[in-house]
N, C-alpha and C positions, 0 to 999 in steps of 0.2 A: 504494500500500500504506500504509494507516494504521498508527499506532503500536500498535494492538491486534491486527494481523494476525499470522498464523503467520510465523515468521522464515524468510525465503527462503535458499537456498543461498549466494547472493552475499554475504550479511551476515557470513559466516565468513571472508571475504577482506578485505584492507585496504580500509577505507571512509573517505570524506570526508563532512563535514557542514557546512552553513551555518546561521547563526543571525541572525535579525533581528526587529525589533519593529514593531508598528503601534499608534498611539493613545497615544504618550507625552505629547503636548502637550494634547490636548483636555480640557475641563472636564467632559465627559459621557462615560459609558460605560466599558467595561473597557480595560485595556491588554493587548495580546496579544503573546506571544512565540511565534515559530514556528521550526521547524527543518526542513531537508530533508537527507536523506542518501542516499548511493548508493555502489556500489563505485568505487574509484579508477579502475578500468578503464573505467567508464562516463562519466568526466568529459568526454571529447571529445564524446560524443553529447549530453551535457547542454547543451553550449554551442550546439547546433543547435536547441534546443527553443524559442528565442525568448523565454526568460525575461529580464526586465529589472526595474529598480527599479520596484516597484509604483506609486510616486507618479507615474511618467511614463506609466502606462498608463490607458486608460479602463476604467471599471467592467466593461463587457461583455467586454473583452479579458482582464482579470484573472480573471473568472469562467470564461472558456473555458480559460485556461491552468491554473487550479486543477483543473478537471474532467479535463484531460488528464494532469496529474501524478498525480492520484488513481488513474487507470486504468492508469498505467505500473507494471508489476510490478517494474521495475528501480529504483524510487524509493521511499523511505520518508519519512514526515513525522510531525510531532507538534506540538502546541500547548500553551501554558500561558495560560489566560485568567484575568486578575487582575481581580476584581470592583472597581468603584469604591469600594464600602464598605471593602474590604480595603485599598485604596491610602490612603484618608483615615485609617483607623484606625491604620495603621502610621506614617503621617507625623505624626500628632497625639498618639500615645501618649506616656507619660512618658519612656520611652527611645526616642526617635524613630528611625525608619528612613527615610532619605531616598530619593528616587526612583532615584538611581544604585544604591544598595545593593539596592533591590527588583529593579531590572533585572538586576544581576549575579547575584542569587540565582535569578532565573527562568531565565537562560541556563545557569547551572550545573546547575539542576534538570533541564533538558532533556538536557544532556550525560550526567548521571547516569542518567536514565531510559533513554536509548538504550543506554548501556553495560550496564545491568542486564538489558536485553532479550537481550543476547548479541551485539550488533553489534560488530564489530572496528573501532572508530574509531581511525584513526591521525592524521588531520588534521582540525581544526575551524577554520572561517573565521567571524569574528564582526564585525558592524558595531559599532564602538566606542561605549561610553557613558563619557564622561570621557577621561582620558589613556590612549591606546592601549597604551603600554608597561606602565604600572602594571596595567592590566586584564589584559594578556597574562600577566604574572608571577603575578597572583592566580589565574588559571585554571590555569596550568602547575603551580603549587604544589599545587593541589587534585587535578589529574589529570596526574601526572607522565609517564604512558605515552603521552599524546596531545600532538601538536605543534599549537600554537595560532597562528593568524595573525589579529591584531586590527588593523583599519584603519578610517579614516574613509571614508565612502562605499563601504564594502565591497559594498553591494548593487548598485553600478554597476561594480564591478571583477571580481567573481567570480560566475559563473552559479549556483553552488550557494547563494550568499547571496541572489541575485536570486529564486531559487525560494522560499527561506524567507520573503522579503519578501512574495511573493504569498500564501503560505500564511497569514501573519499578518494581512495586510490584508483578504483575503476573509473570514477567520474573524471579524474584528472588525466588518466591514460587515454580515455576516449577523447577528451578535449584536445589533447596534443595530436592524436591521430587524425582528427577531423579539422585541425586548425587551418583556417584559410589565411594565408599571408596577404596582408593589405597592400604590400608594396609590389610594384610592377617592374622593378629593375631586372635586367637580364642576368642570366646565370644564377638565379636564386634556386636553392635546393632545399629539400626537407631532410637532408642527412645530418641532423643536428645531435644525434646520439641520445643519451639519457637526459641531457639538460643539466647535469650536475657539473660544477666548476672544475672538478678534477678529471673529467672524461676527455681524453685526447680528441675524440670526434667532435665533441661540443666546442672545445677550444679552437679547433681548426675551422669549424663553421662560423664562429664569432669573427675570426680573423678574415674570413672570406666575405662576410656579409656586413662589414662596417662601411659606412660612407663618411667621407671626410667632412661633409657639411651636415647631413641629416642624421648621422649617428647609426643606430642599429634598427633593425626591423622591430615592429611593435610586439613581437613575441618575446623580446629580450627585456629583462629587468635591469635597466641601465643604471640603477642605483647600487647594484651589487659591486663589491670591491673587485670582483673578477674583471670588470670592464675597465678598471683603472689603467691597466697596462696598455690598452688600446687607445687611450685618450691622446697620447703623444702624436698620433697620426691625424687627429682632428684639427681643422683650421681654427684659428683664433677669431672670435666674432666680436666686433666692436659696433656699438650703436649709440646714437645720440639720445640723450634724455630730454624730455619736454619739461625742462626745469633749468632756470638760470641760477648761477651762483649768487648767493646773497650774503655769504659769511664774510666776504671781504678779506679773507686770509691771504689771497694771492695778489691783491691789489687790482684785480680785474673783475669784470662782470661776465666772464666767459661762461658758456654752457658747459654742462658736465658730459662726460663720455663714460659709458659703462662698458666694462670689459668682462666677458665670460672667459675665465682663464682655464677652466676645465669643463669638459663636456659631460654634464649631468652625472658626475661621479662623486661619491662621498669621499672626501679627502680630509686630512687634518685641518686644512684651511677651508672652511665650508662657505664662507661668505664670498660673493663675487667681488672682485677688485673694482674700485672706482678710481678712475684717473681723469684729470682735467685736460680738456683740449684748449688750444690757443684761440679757438673761435670767439668772435665778439658778440654773436647774436644767436637767437633761437634757430632751431632746425628749419630749413626752407619749407619743408612739408607743412609745418604749422603756420609759417609766415604767409605763404601764398594763399592759404585757405582762411586766413584771418581767424584762426582757432586760438582760443584762450582757455587756460585752466579755470575750472570753477571750484571754489571752496565752499559755496553754499548753493543749495538747490531750492 
């Protein structure tokens, strides 16, 4: 039973849920959070369905188990697929959101979604991200009516989390297999390997598919440190700011020029450099169109 199906009768009885992710480490593709839930009375049966940590199973077995749980009317499941562009945008924005926070938000979102469907969740088991106790307290504060168990290797300890692991892993694998590259450049291939930073095939694909101006295809999480080594091949971009200097430090009223010194990569120096130009007036684009900045609307 998928998350969009009609709510079954068992959902109004005390239910348990497991949450796990797939694709946290790769430099390519989405990160997927998955959950599996069922009536607490179904827990013993769940332990007989041969669910296991998805990383210990072959792809064919994961696919088989996923199809089995989808057909099981006593089980519900849902996923949150986080696009690589969203991951990089959040991690590189001015008020940065780190991967742990993104993960916590995704897991919380799944709990909220299932509760809003009307499922009577009483216990939720989560594979930890960061300190288990701090994570448990964070979830408990947000959902005080639910008991949370947060543990390392939860996907190996609790069958309901093992099932969630399979949901997340198969969803991510299928997303990668079916990924449509938005870019239309010549010589683009899909031979990107596993997507993990240490995979030679993945590294070779990154080297072959970088563009000196436009960077990487949208499949790539360009905020990953893996991309740093490729930034030396990117062109330096300078653009004029629609803002004149008013601090008077240089003794001139020249406009400012902004410089992007590294291409979308998290480095020790995270702020874009700002350098002054010797120009005396605002950018011609704004001058010719008689455009002015508005401070009040």
